[in-house]
C-alpha positions, 0 to 999 in steps of 0.5 A: 697791845705794847707788851709792859715794861720789865722791871729793872731790879736794884742797880748793884745787886743786879751787877752782883748777881750777874758777876757772881753766876759768871764768875761762878761757870768759870771756877766750875770751868765750864767753857762759856756757850752761847744763853740763846740760840743764835747768840753772837759776841759781841765784847770782853771785859776782863775774859768775860763776855758778852752777849748780843742778848745780854745787851738786847735785855739792857736796852729793853730795861732802860725802855729805848726798845720794845721786848722783842725788837730787834735792836743791830748790832751795827747800830748806835743804840745798840752801841750805847747799850753795850757800854752801858753792859761794859759798865756795870760789867766793870762796877760789879767786878769791882763791888765784887774785889771790894766784898761788897756783897759779903755785906748783909745787905748787900746778901739780902739786896742781891737774894730778894733780886733772884728772887724778882728775876725767877718770879719774872722767868715764871711770869715770862713762861706763864704768858707764853703759854697762855697768849698765844696766837689762838687765844689772842684770835678767838678775843678779837673773835668772841669781842666781834658778837660781843660787839654794838656798831653803831651806824654810820651816815656819810652826808653834804651840808649846805649852810646858808644864814637865813631859812629863806636863803635855804629855801632858795638853795633848796628850789634850785636843787630840785631844779638840777643843780649840782648839790656839790656845786653849790655848796662851793659857792654859796654855803658858810660853812668853811669846814666842809664848802670847797670840798662841795658840802662833805662832812664824811662818815659820822655817827649821830652822837657825835653830831649837833643834836640837830642833826641827829633829829633831821637825820634819825629817818632820812634814806640814803639820797635824801634831802633834808632841811631847811635844818636850824643849826650854828650859823644859821640853816642847813640841807643836807643830803644823805649820801650813804648809810652803814655800820661801822666798821669794827677795828680791824685785827691789828689794830687791835692786837697789842689791846688783846694780849696786854688784857690777856697777860695781866688776865695769865699774871691775875690767874697765876697770883690767885691761885699761889696765893689761894694754896699758900699760908699767908699771915700780914704782921701789921695793920693795914693804914685804912686812912689813906687809899691804896693805888695801883699804877694804870697799867697795874690793875686789870684791863676791860674787855677788849673794844673791837669798835672805834670810838 
C-alpha cells in the first residue's frame, strides 16, 4: 500500500502561514536551526533559509514523489521543486508587504490552514504509532489464516478438429509418442502448440466449463479426453496440481498499510466525535446520495490470495 496523498492547503493561506511563522522566529531573535535531523540548507530568500525538507515536502504535495521517497538535492526534480518553494516564499513575502494577511477573509483562511496542518500532524502521529511493522505483519498472518486458496492445475493440450483425429493422436501417445512433439505437429491451438501444448498453471474457474469438468478429478500424469472444446476436440495431459501460492508479504504490504492507515484515522475520528458535542445547523439534502472519494472509504480486508 502507496500511502494516501497529503492534503495541500490553499496556496496563499499556506504561504502566508509559513512566512508569518518564519518572520516571527526572526523577530524573537531565535537563530534558524535545521527543522529535521540531518537537514541541509539549500537556498536563502532575502535572508530566510530554504531547507531540503521544505523542498521534499513541496515535491510530495505536488505528487512528484511519494511520502518517504528520497529526493537527491542534485536531481533535476529537486531543482524544479526548489524553484516552486522559492516562488512561494517570494509571493508570501509580497502578500505580507501588501498587508493581505490583515484582511478578515485572509485571517479566516490562515486559521483554516493552521487547523488543517495541525490535524494532519495529529493523524501522522497516530498513524506512525499504529501502523508499525508488527501490526503490518500481524494483519498479514491473520489474513493468511482466513484466506481460501484455490487449487491450481498445470496441463498441456492438443486441440484437433474432429473427435476421430483426437482418437488417432491418443493412440500415438499410448504407443509412446511424445505429447509435446505431437502438440507442436498436430495441435490447431496457436496459443499453446509452439510450446508443446503447455497451458501453464490455472484455476478451474478461469477456464471454459468443459475444461473444468474434465479436469475436476483428473490425477497428476493422467491423459484426459477427447473433450469437446471451442475449435474442436482436446486431449489434455495433467502435469501438476497444487494449492495456489498466497500473495507474498512484500506484494500485500502496500494494501495492508493503506488498510491500517484508514482504520487508525476512522477510529481516531470516532473517538473525537464521541466525546464532542456537534450540532448541525443545516439539514442535508437527501435528494442526491452523498458520495465519498474512493480513497476516503473504508478499505475491505486485505486479500492474500492472488486474483
